[in-house]
C-alpha positions in Angstrom: -63.3 145.0 132.4 -64.3 141.7 131.5 -65.5 139.3 134.1 -63.3 136.4 135.0 -64.5 133.1 136.9 -62.2 131.6 139.3 -62.2 128.1 140.4 -60.0 127.1 143.3 -59.6 123.2 143.7 -57.6 122.4 147.2 -56.5 118.8 147.0 -56.2 117.2 150.4 -54.5 113.9 150.5 -52.0 111.6 152.6 -51.0 108.1 151.6 -52.0 105.1 153.6 -49.6 105.1 156.6 -51.0 102.0 158.3 -48.7 99.0 158.1 -51.0 96.0 156.9 -48.8 93.5 158.8 -49.3 95.2 162.2 -52.0 97.8 161.6 -49.7 100.5 163.4 -49.5 103.8 161.5 -45.9 104.4 160.6 -46.0 108.3 160.4 -48.3 110.8 162.1 -49.0 113.2 159.2 -52.9 112.5 158.9 -53.6 113.7 162.4 -51.1 116.5 162.5 -52.4 117.9 159.1 -55.9 117.6 160.4 -55.2 120.1 163.0 -53.1 122.4 160.7 -54.9 122.2 157.3 -57.9 119.9 156.7 -60.4 121.7 159.1 -59.4 125.3 158.8 -58.9 125.3 155.0 -62.6 125.1 154.9 -63.5 127.0 158.2 -61.9 130.1 156.9 -64.6 130.4 154.5 -67.1 131.0 157.3 -65.9 134.6 157.2 -66.2 135.1 153.5 -69.7 133.9 152.6 -69.6 135.1 149.3 -66.4 133.2 148.2 -67.0 129.8 146.7 -64.5 127.0 146.6 -63.8 123.6 145.7 -62.2 120.9 147.9 -60.9 117.5 146.8 -60.8 114.8 149.4 -59.2 111.3 148.9 -61.0 108.4 150.4 -57.9 106.9 151.8 -57.3 110.1 153.7 -60.8 110.2 155.3 -60.5 106.5 156.2 -57.5 107.4 158.3 -59.1 110.5 159.7 -62.0 108.2 160.9 -59.7 105.7 162.5 -57.9 108.5 164.4 -61.1 110.1 165.6 -62.4 106.6 166.9 -59.2 105.9 168.6 -58.5 102.9 166.3 -55.4 104.6 164.5 -52.0 104.3 166.5 -48.7 105.6 165.7 -45.4 105.6 167.4 -45.3 109.4 167.5 -48.8 109.4 169.3 -47.7 106.8 171.8 -44.7 108.5 172.8 -46.5 111.6 173.2 -48.9 110.1 175.4 -46.4 108.2 177.5 -45.5 110.0 180.7 -42.1 111.8 180.3 -40.9 110.2 183.6 -41.7 106.7 182.2 -39.7 107.1 178.9 -36.9 104.9 178.3 -33.6 106.0 176.8 -34.4 104.9 173.4 -38.0 106.6 173.7 -36.0 109.9 174.5 -33.7 109.4 171.6 -36.6 108.8 169.3 -38.4 112.0 170.5 -35.1 114.1 170.0 -34.4 112.6 166.8 -38.2 113.0 165.2 -39.9 115.7 167.2 -38.7 118.6 165.3 -40.0 117.4 162.0 -41.6 120.6 160.9 -40.8 123.8 159.0 -38.3 125.3 161.4 -38.7 129.0 160.0 -42.6 129.0 160.5 -43.2 126.3 163.2 -40.4 126.2 165.4 -38.4 129.4 165.5 -41.4 131.7 166.1 -42.0 129.9 169.5 -39.2 130.5 172.0 -39.3 127.2 174.1 -39.5 125.2 170.9 -36.7 127.1 169.5 -34.6 126.6 172.5 -35.1 123.0 172.7 -34.0 122.6 169.0 -30.8 124.7 169.9 -30.3 122.5 172.8 -30.4 119.5 170.7 -28.6 120.8 167.7 -29.7 121.5 164.1 -27.5 119.0 162.5 -27.2 115.8 164.4 -27.4 112.0 164.4 -28.3 109.3 166.9 -24.7 109.2 168.5 -24.9 113.0 168.9 -28.4 112.7 170.5 -27.1 109.8 173.0 -24.2 112.0 174.1 -26.4 115.2 174.8 -29.4 113.2 176.1 -28.2 113.9 179.8 -28.6 117.7 179.2 -32.4 117.1 178.7 -34.5 117.3 181.9 -37.9 115.6 182.2 -39.6 118.9 181.8 -37.6 119.6 178.6 -38.8 116.2 177.2 -42.3 116.9 178.3 -42.4 120.3 176.7 -41.1 118.6 173.4 -43.9 116.3 173.4 -46.2 119.1 173.7 -44.6 121.4 171.1 -44.2 118.8 168.3 -48.0 118.5 168.5 -49.2 122.1 169.4 -47.0 123.8 166.5 -49.2 121.9 164.0 -52.4 123.6 165.3 -53.5 126.3 162.8 -53.8 129.7 164.0 -57.5 129.3 163.7 -57.7 127.0 166.8 -55.9 130.0 168.8 -58.8 132.2 168.0 -61.5 129.5 168.6 -60.1 127.4 171.3 -59.3 128.7 174.6 -57.3 125.7 175.9 -55.3 125.6 172.7 -54.7 129.3 173.2 -53.8 129.0 176.7 -50.8 126.4 175.8 -49.4 128.9 173.3 -49.4 131.6 176.0 -48.0 129.4 178.8 -45.2 128.2 176.3 -43.4 125.9 178.6 -43.7 123.7 181.7 -46.5 121.8 180.5 -48.3 119.1 182.6 -49.1 115.4 181.9 -52.9 116.4 181.9 -52.4 119.3 179.5 -50.5 117.1 177.1 -53.4 114.4 177.1 -56.1 117.0 176.6 -54.2 118.2 173.7 -54.2 114.9 172.0 -57.8 114.6 172.9 -58.4 117.7 171.0 -56.4 116.7 168.0 -58.4 113.5 167.8 -61.6 115.2 168.1 -60.6 117.7 165.2 -59.8 114.5 163.1 -63.5 113.5 163.4 -64.8 117.1 162.7 -63.2 117.4 159.2 -65.8 115.6 157.2 -68.7 117.2 159.2 -67.3 120.7 158.3 -67.0 119.9 154.6 -70.6 118.5 154.7 -71.9 121.8 156.3 -70.2 124.2 153.7 -71.3 121.7 150.9 -74.9 121.6 151.9 -75.1 125.3 152.1 -73.7 125.7 148.7 -70.3 127.4 149.5 -68.2 124.6 148.4 -68.1 121.6 146.2 -66.3 118.5 147.3 -64.8 116.4 144.7 -63.2 112.9 145.1 -59.9 111.1 143.9 -59.6 107.4 142.9 -59.6 105.5 146.3 -55.8 105.0 147.0 -54.7 107.7 144.8 -53.1 105.7 142.0 -51.8 107.0 138.7 -54.9 105.7 136.6 -53.3 106.0 133.1 -50.4 103.8 134.3 -52.7 101.2 135.9 -54.6 101.0 132.6 -51.3 100.5 130.6 -47.8 101.4 131.6 -47.3 102.0 127.9 -49.4 105.3 128.3 -46.2 106.8 129.6 -44.8 106.8 126.0 -47.4 109.2 124.8 -45.8 112.3 126.5 -42.2 110.6 126.8 -41.5 108.5 123.7 -38.0 107.4 125.0 -38.9 106.7 128.4 -37.4 103.4 130.0 -40.5 101.3 130.9 -40.6 98.2 133.2 -39.6 94.8 131.5 -43.0 93.5 132.0 -46.0 95.5 130.9 -48.9 96.2 133.4 -52.1 96.6 132.0 -55.3 96.4 134.1 -58.0 98.7 133.4 -60.2 96.8 135.7 -58.1 98.0 138.7 -58.2 101.6 137.6 -62.1 101.1 137.3 -62.3 99.5 140.8 -60.3 102.4 142.3 -62.8 104.9 141.0 -65.8 102.7 141.7 -64.7 102.3 145.3 -64.1 106.1 145.5 -67.5 106.9 144.4 -69.2 104.6 146.6 -67.2 105.7 149.8 -68.0 109.4 148.9 -71.8 108.6 148.8 -71.5 106.6 152.3 -69.9 109.7 153.7 -71.6 112.7 152.1 -74.9 111.1 151.2 -74.8 112.1 147.5 -72.6 110.9 144.7 -69.6 113.2 143.5 -69.8 115.2 140.4 -66.2 115.9 140.1 -62.7 114.2 140.4 -59.3 115.3 140.5 -57.5 112.2 139.3 -54.5 111.4 141.3 -51.9 113.8 140.3 -54.0 115.3 137.6 -53.2 112.0 135.8 -55.4 111.5 132.5 -55.8 109.6 129.5 -58.3 108.3 127.1 -59.1 105.3 129.2 -59.6 107.4 132.3 -62.2 109.4 130.5 -64.1 106.3 129.8 -63.7 105.0 133.3 -65.0 108.3 134.9 -67.9 108.4 132.5 -68.8 104.8 133.4 -68.9 105.9 136.9 -71.2 109.0 136.4 -68.4 111.4 137.0 -69.4 114.6 135.3 -65.9 116.5 135.3 -62.3 115.9 135.4 -59.5 118.5 136.1 -55.8 118.2 135.1 -53.1 120.5 134.0 -52.6 122.8 131.1 -49.6 120.9 129.7 -52.2 118.0 128.9 -54.2 120.5 126.9 -51.3 121.8 124.9 -50.0 118.3 124.3 -53.3 117.2 123.2 -53.3 120.1 120.7 -49.7 120.2 119.9 -50.7 120.0 116.0 -53.1 122.7 116.2 -50.7 125.5 117.4 -53.2 127.0 120.0 -52.3 129.8 122.3 -52.9 130.1 126.0 -56.4 131.9 125.4 -57.6 128.3 124.9 -56.7 127.5 128.4 -59.4 129.5 130.1 -62.3 127.6 129.0 -63.9 124.1 129.8 -63.9 121.2 127.3 -66.0 118.2 126.6 -63.7 115.3 126.2 -65.5 112.6 124.1 -63.8 109.3 123.6 -65.7 106.7 121.4 -69.0 108.2 122.7 -68.0 108.4 126.3 -67.4 111.8 127.7 -66.9 114.0 130.6 -66.2 117.7 130.9 -62.6 118.8 131.8 -61.0 121.9 132.9 -57.1 122.5 132.9 -55.3 124.3 135.7 -53.3 127.5 135.2 -49.9 126.2 136.0 -48.2 129.7 136.7 -50.9 130.9 139.1 -51.3 127.5 140.9 -47.5 127.2 141.3 -47.4 130.9 142.6 -49.6 129.9 145.6 -47.7 126.8 146.2 -44.2 127.8 145.8 -43.7 131.6 145.5 -46.1 133.5 147.5 -44.8 132.2 150.7 -41.7 134.2 150.3 -43.5 137.4 149.6 -45.2 140.1 151.5 -48.7 139.2 152.1 -50.3 142.3 150.6 -47.9 142.1 147.5 -48.8 138.5 147.0 -52.5 139.1 147.1 -52.4 142.1 144.7 -50.1 140.1 142.4 -52.4 137.3 142.4 -55.7 139.5 141.7 -54.1 141.5 139.1 -52.9 138.4 137.1 -56.5 137.0 137.2 -57.9 140.3 136.0 -55.3 140.5 133.2 -56.4 137.0 132.1 -59.8 138.5 131.4 -58.4 141.5 129.1 -56.1 138.8 127.5 -58.9 136.3 126.5 -60.8 139.3 125.3 -63.5 138.1 122.7 -62.0 134.7 122.3 -64.2 133.2 124.9 -67.3 134.8 126.5 -67.0 133.3 130.1 -63.2 132.9 130.9 -62.6 130.3 133.6 -59.2 130.3 135.4 -58.7 127.1 137.4 -56.2 127.4 140.4 -55.5 123.8 141.5 -52.9 122.6 144.0 -52.1 120.7 147.0 -54.3 122.1 150.0 -52.0 121.1 152.9 -48.3 121.1 152.3 -47.5 124.5 151.1 -48.9 126.3 154.2 -46.1 125.5 156.6 -43.9 127.6 154.3 -46.1 130.6 154.9 -46.3 132.7 158.1 -49.0 131.9 160.1 -49.8 128.8 158.4 -51.1 130.9 155.4 -54.1 132.3 157.4 -52.9 135.7 156.7 -52.8 135.1 153.0 -55.8 133.2 152.6 -57.9 135.8 154.7 -56.7 138.6 152.7 -57.1 137.0 149.4 -60.7 135.8 150.2 -61.4 139.4 151.6 -60.1 140.8 148.2 -61.9 138.5 146.1 -65.3 139.5 147.9 -64.8 143.1 146.7 -63.8 142.3 143.3 -66.8 142.9 141.0 -64.9 141.5 137.7 -64.0 138.2 139.5 -66.3 135.7 140.6 -65.4 132.5 142.5 -67.4 129.4 141.5 -68.0 125.9 142.4 -67.0 123.8 139.5 -70.3 122.1 138.7 -72.3 125.3 139.1 -70.1 127.0 136.5 -70.5 124.1 134.1 -74.2 124.0 134.4 -74.3 127.7 133.7 -71.7 127.7 130.8 -71.5 124.0 129.3 -68.4 123.5 127.2 -68.6 124.6 123.5 -65.3 122.8 122.5 -64.7 119.1 122.1 -61.5 117.0 122.5 -61.7 113.6 120.9 -58.2 112.3 121.6 -56.4 113.2 124.9 -52.6 112.9 125.4 -52.0 110.9 128.5 -50.1 113.0 131.1 -50.0 114.6 134.7 -49.7 117.8 136.3 -45.9 117.5 136.7 -44.2 118.3 133.2 -47.2 116.7 131.5 -45.7 113.2 131.8 -45.4 110.4 134.1 -41.7 110.6 134.9 -42.2 110.9 138.7 -43.7 107.3 138.8 -42.2 105.3 136.0 -38.8 105.3 134.1 -36.3 105.2 136.7 -34.7 101.9 137.8 -36.5 101.9 141.4 -39.9 102.9 139.8 -39.7 100.1 137.3 -38.8 97.6 139.9 -41.9 98.7 141.9 -44.0 98.2 138.9 -42.6 94.8 138.3 -43.3 93.8 142.0 -47.0 95.0 141.4 -47.3 92.7 138.5 -45.7 89.9 140.1 -48.1 90.0 143.1 -51.2 90.6 140.9 -50.2 87.5 138.6 -50.0 85.5 141.8 -53.4 86.9 143.1 -55.0 85.9 139.9 -53.5 82.5 140.0 -54.3 81.9 143.7 -58.0 82.7 142.9 -58.2 80.2 140.0 -56.6 77.4 142.3 -59.0 78.1 145.3 -62.5 78.4 144.1 -63.9 79.2 147.6 -61.8 82.1 147.8 -63.7 84.1 145.1 -66.4 86.4 146.6 -65.2 85.7 150.3 -64.6 88.5 152.6 -60.9 87.5 152.5 -60.7 88.0 149.0 -62.1 91.7 149.5 -59.7 92.4 152.2 -56.6 90.9 150.2 -57.7 93.1 147.2 -57.9 96.3 149.3 -54.4 95.7 150.5 -53.2 95.4 147.1 -55.0 98.3 145.7 -53.3 100.4 148.4 -50.0 99.1 147.0 -51.2 100.8 143.6 -51.1 104.1 145.3 -49.0 106.9 143.5 -47.1 107.7 146.7 -44.7 105.0 146.9 -43.2 105.8 143.5 -43.0 109.5 144.5 -40.2 108.6 146.6 -38.4 106.3 144.3 -35.8 107.6 141.8 -34.1 110.8 142.1 -36.9 113.2 142.0 -37.7 113.4 145.7 -36.1 112.5 149.0 -37.1 112.8 152.6 -35.9 111.6 156.0 -38.8 109.0 155.6 -37.7 107.3 152.4 -36.9 104.1 154.2 -40.4 104.1 155.6 -42.3 104.7 152.4 -40.2 101.9 150.8 -41.1 99.4 153.6 -44.7 100.4 153.5 -44.9 99.6 149.9 -43.1 96.3 150.2 -45.1 95.3 153.1 -48.5 95.9 151.4 -47.3 93.4 148.8 -46.2 90.9 151.5 -49.4 91.4 153.3 -51.1 89.7 150.3 -49.1 86.6 150.9 -49.5 86.6 154.7 -53.1 87.1 154.5 -53.4 84.0 152.2 -50.8 81.9 154.3 -48.5 81.8 151.4 -44.7 82.0 151.5 -43.6 85.7 150.9 -41.0 86.1 148.0 -37.6 86.8 149.0 -37.1 89.7 146.7 -39.7 91.7 148.6 -37.5 91.8 151.6 -34.9 93.7 149.8 -35.2 97.4 149.6 -35.9 99.0 146.6 -34.6 102.5 147.6 -31.1 101.8 147.3 -29.5 105.3 147.4 -31.1 107.5 150.0 -30.6 111.1 149.2 -29.4 113.2 152.1 -31.4 116.0 153.5 -28.3 118.0 154.3 -27.5 120.8 151.9 -24.1 119.7 151.1 -24.9 116.7 148.8 -21.4 116.3 147.9 -18.9 118.0 150.2 -15.9 119.8 148.6 -12.6 117.5 148.8 -9.8 120.1 148.1 -9.1 123.8 147.6 -9.9 125.0 144.2 -9.1 128.2 142.3 -11.3 128.0 139.0 -11.0 130.6 136.2 -14.1 133.0 136.5 -15.4 133.0 132.9 -18.8 131.8 133.2 -17.9 128.4 131.6 -16.4 125.2 132.7 -13.1 125.8 131.3 -11.9 122.3 132.0 -12.8 119.2 133.7 -10.7 119.3 136.8 -11.2 123.1 137.7 -14.6 122.1 139.8 -13.9 118.5 140.3 -13.1 118.7 144.0 -15.8 121.2 144.6 -19.1 120.4 146.7 -22.3 120.0 144.8 -26.2 120.8 145.8 -28.6 119.7 143.2 -31.9 121.5 143.4 -34.7 119.1 144.0 -33.0 116.5 145.8 -34.0 118.1 149.1 -37.6 118.3 148.0 -40.4 116.7 150.1 -44.0 116.1 149.5 -44.2 118.9 147.0 -42.7 119.1 143.6 -41.7 122.6 142.1 -41.7 121.8 138.5 -40.1 125.2 137.3 -37.0 126.3 139.1 -34.6 128.6 138.1 -31.5 127.0 139.7 -30.6 123.4 138.5 -27.7 123.1 140.9 -24.7 124.9 142.3 -21.1 123.8 143.0 -19.2 125.5 145.7 -15.4 125.5 147.1 -12.7 127.8 148.1 -9.0 128.6 148.5 -7.3 130.6 151.3 -8.6 133.9 149.8 -11.9 133.2 148.0 -15.3 131.3 148.1 -16.2 130.2 144.5 -19.6 129.5 143.3 -20.8 127.8 140.0 -24.5 128.2 139.4 -26.2 126.1 136.6 -29.5 127.5 135.6 -32.6 126.3 133.7 -32.6 129.5 131.6 -30.0 130.8 129.3 -27.6 133.3 130.7 -28.2 135.7 127.7 -32.1 135.4 127.8 -34.3 138.3 128.5 -35.6 136.3 131.6 -32.1 137.2 133.4 -32.9 140.9 133.2 -35.2 141.0 136.2 -33.4 138.6 138.6 -31.2 139.3 141.4 -29.0 136.2 142.6 -28.2 136.3 146.4 -25.7 134.3 148.4 -27.1 134.7 151.9 -24.3 134.2 154.4 -26.1 133.3 157.8 -23.0 132.3 159.9 -20.8 133.6 161.3 -21.8 136.9 160.0 -25.1 137.9 158.2 -24.2 139.4 154.8 -25.7 139.0 151.3 -23.5 138.8 148.3 -25.9 139.7 145.2 -25.4 139.9 141.4 -27.7 141.4 138.8 -27.3 141.0 135.0 -29.0 142.8 132.0 -30.7 140.8 129.2 -27.3 140.5 127.5 -25.6 138.8 130.3 -23.6 141.7 131.3 -23.0 142.5 135.0 -24.8 145.5 136.4 -24.2 144.9 140.0 -22.1 142.7 142.3 -21.9 143.7 145.9 -21.9 142.6 149.5 -24.6 144.1 151.8 -23.9 143.8 155.6 -27.1 143.4 157.7 -25.6 145.0 160.9 -24.0 148.1 159.3 -26.7 148.5 156.4 -23.8 149.1 154.3 -23.2 148.1 150.5 -19.7 147.4 149.2 -19.1 146.7 145.4 -17.0 143.7 144.5 -14.7 144.2 141.3 -16.5 142.8 138.2 -13.4 140.5 137.5 -15.0 138.3 140.2 -18.2 137.3 138.2 -19.1 136.0 134.9 -22.1 134.5 133.2 -22.3 132.3 130.1 -23.3 129.1 130.1 -23.3 129.1 134.1 -22.8 132.0 136.7 -19.3 132.0 138.0 -18.4 134.1 141.0 -15.5 134.5 143.4 -16.2 136.3 146.9 -13.3 137.6 148.4 -13.2 136.2 152.0 -11.9 139.6 153.3 -14.8 141.3 152.2 -17.0 139.2 154.4 -15.0 140.5 157.6 -15.3 137.2 159.4 -14.3 137.1 163.1 -10.8 135.7 163.8 -12.3 132.7 165.9 -15.0 131.5 163.2 -15.4 127.9 162.4 -17.7 126.9 159.6 -19.3 129.3 157.1 -22.9 128.5 156.4 -24.9 130.0 153.4 -27.9 129.6 151.1 -28.7 130.8 147.7 -31.9 132.7 146.8 -33.4 134.4 143.7 -35.4 137.6 143.7 -37.6 138.9 141.0 -38.9 142.6 141.3 -37.8 142.7 145.0 -39.6 139.6 145.8 -37.9 136.2 146.7 -39.1 133.5 144.3 -36.9 130.6 145.4 -34.3 129.5 148.0 -31.9 126.6 148.3 -31.8 124.8 150.6 -35.4 125.1 151.9 -34.8 124.4 155.6 -31.1 124.2 156.1 -28.0 125.6 154.7 -24.8 124.8 152.9 -21.9 124.4 155.3 -18.1 124.7 154.5 -15.3 124.6 156.9 -13.1 127.5 157.5 -10.5 127.7 154.6 -7.0 126.6 155.7 -3.7 125.4 154.2 -4.4 122.0 155.8 -7.7 121.3 154.3 -6.4 119.4 151.3 -4.7 117.3 153.8 -7.6 116.8 156.0 -10.0 115.8 153.0 -7.6 113.7 151.0 -8.7 110.2 150.2 -7.1 107.4 148.2 
C-alpha cells in the first residue's frame, strides 16, 4: 500500500480572561484546562516514542498559565474554592451552587457518585431563586465537597496514574478536608507551570513541533481589511466604517514570534493563524516575520482554485504560496477527518473510532495514487474542548490511536517542518482566497449586527488612540504607550466576536461581552480620558438560552403528517430547538439536523425535523433518526428511510424489556422535512408522570454521529386538556 504522511496539529487556546480594569480573571478555564488537557496532551506521547505530533500554543494562553503558576492570577472561582467552607457567605454559597457544575455532566459529573449526588440535590435545571430556596439543604460538608469536585473532575486520568495524592482524592470521593482542598489547588497551579517545560522537553528531543498563533488570537485578514470578508461572502453585511490596519496584524505576529522565542529559546517555524484565517496579506506578514509555514482549511484551497476544477487529490500535498515575491509553505486540513475527532468519535466505541480513522487515512493513500508521491494528511483541530465529550477525557482514544499508528507501516506521523524539509512543495499558489476553517469564510466574526458593532467600537478606540498620540508627543515610545497598545491588541482577539451574533451562545455570554468592552474602556482609563458612553451598553442584546426548549410550545397541535409544512398555522404553536444555538466553544460546521419543532395533543407527540440534506438524497439511506425518551421512561423511537425517502422502519424500543414494537407508517413522512407522530400510549407512561424529556440523535452504521441537545434535554409538560388555557397569552 502507498505510504501516507500524517500531521496532527493540536491547537491550544484560551482568550484573555483578565479584566484590564481590576486585573481579576473573570473565568477559570485556563487553570482547569491545564490539568485536563494542556499537559497530558503532550505527556501521552511519552508512551509512544515513534509517534510525532505538532502542538500549537497561543501566546496569550501561555501568559495566563505563567501568571497562575506564579500566584499572580486570581479568579472568583479560585477564591471561593480556597475560602474555608465555614466562612462562606450565603451569596458565596449561591455562586458555588450556580457555577460549580460547569462541566460536561455525562463525562465529568455523572461518573462520580458524590459529584452526581450533589448535582441531583441542587437540581439540573435551576435558577438563583431556586438555589436560595434549597441552600438550607446543603451542609458545610456538601459545599466543601463541591469545592473540591469542581476542580478535581478537571484533572485528566493521567494524574490519577502519576500522582498518588490526586488518585487518593478520587478514591476517597467525599468528606474532603480543608487541607486536601488547598493541596489540590497547589497541584493545579504547579501543573500550570509545568505545561511549557513539558512542551520544551518533547520539542528538544524531536518528538513534537510547537507552532504559534498571533499573540491575542485575532482574525488577521479582517485586521488587515474588513473588506477581505467579501472574497468568500460577496453579499456579507459589513460594518459602516471599514477597519484596515495591516500594521496591527503585523504586530500581533511579531509579538507572538518574540514571545515564543523568549519561552522556547528558538524562533517558531510554523503558525496556525487564528481560526485558520488567511489571506494574501497574511502570507506577506508571515513571510516578513520569517514564518516558514502556515496551515488553514481545505475550503480555502478549493475556493482559491474554484476556477480550475480541482479534485480532492490536490488536498493531500503542501503548497508554496507566493504573493508578490513573498512566500510561505502552506498545508490544508482534511475537514472531515479533523471534525471526526472533534465532533463524532466521542460518541463511538473507542476501537471502532480508531479503526475508522486508520482505515480512512490508508484509503487516502490509495485514492491519491500516482497523483502525488508523498501524500500528506493534515488533521488540525482544537486540542482541548473536544475531550470533555469523550469518556476518560479522550485518554483511551488517543492511547489506542497512537498505539495503532506505531504499528502501521503505511502511515508515518510527522512534524510539519520535518516533512516540508524532506518533501518541499512542488505546487505554487499565487492568489489566495481569504477565508477561515469555518465554512471557508468569516461569517462567525463579522456580518451580524452585533459583530459589526464590535468592529465599529474597535475602530472608534483606535482612531482615538492615534489622535491622542499626535496630541501628546511625550506619550509615543513610553511604557504607558506599550501598555495601552497591548490592552487594545487584546480587544482585537477573535474570541469576543465568537460569542456575538446567532452562531454561538453560552452561560458566559455576558462575561465575554463585558470583557471586550472593558478592554476598550481600559484604553481611556489608562490615559485618564472620559470613557465614551456607548461602551457601557451591552452589545450582546439577545442572550440565547442554554436550555433545550429555545421556544416552548404554547398550545395543543395536531399537524398533518405528510413531510411538508402544509400550512403556516399547523406548527405555529409548537416548540422550537435550533441546532447550534446551544453550542459552546467548539463549532461543528457540518450537522445533519438544522432544527426541530415539537408539540402534542392528547394522544400523540409530534416532531418536525429540518435537515441540512435533502429527504430524497442518497445520504439519507444509511441514517437512523432517534427520539430518545429519557424521562419518565427510557424508550427510543427510531426511523429509517431508503435513498428514495421511503420509510423502511418506524418503531419504538424499550430499554427495560428489550422489546421493539412497530409504529404504523401513517405516523411518519419525509419530504422537505421529517414529520412524525408518536402515539403516547405506545410509550406506556406511568399514570403519575409529570414532564416528558427527550433528545434527538442520528446514527450512521450503528454509530451515533450527533445528538441534540448536547448536555440537556427537551422538556415538554404532560399533555392535558387544560394546556391551551395554561399557556394562553394575549
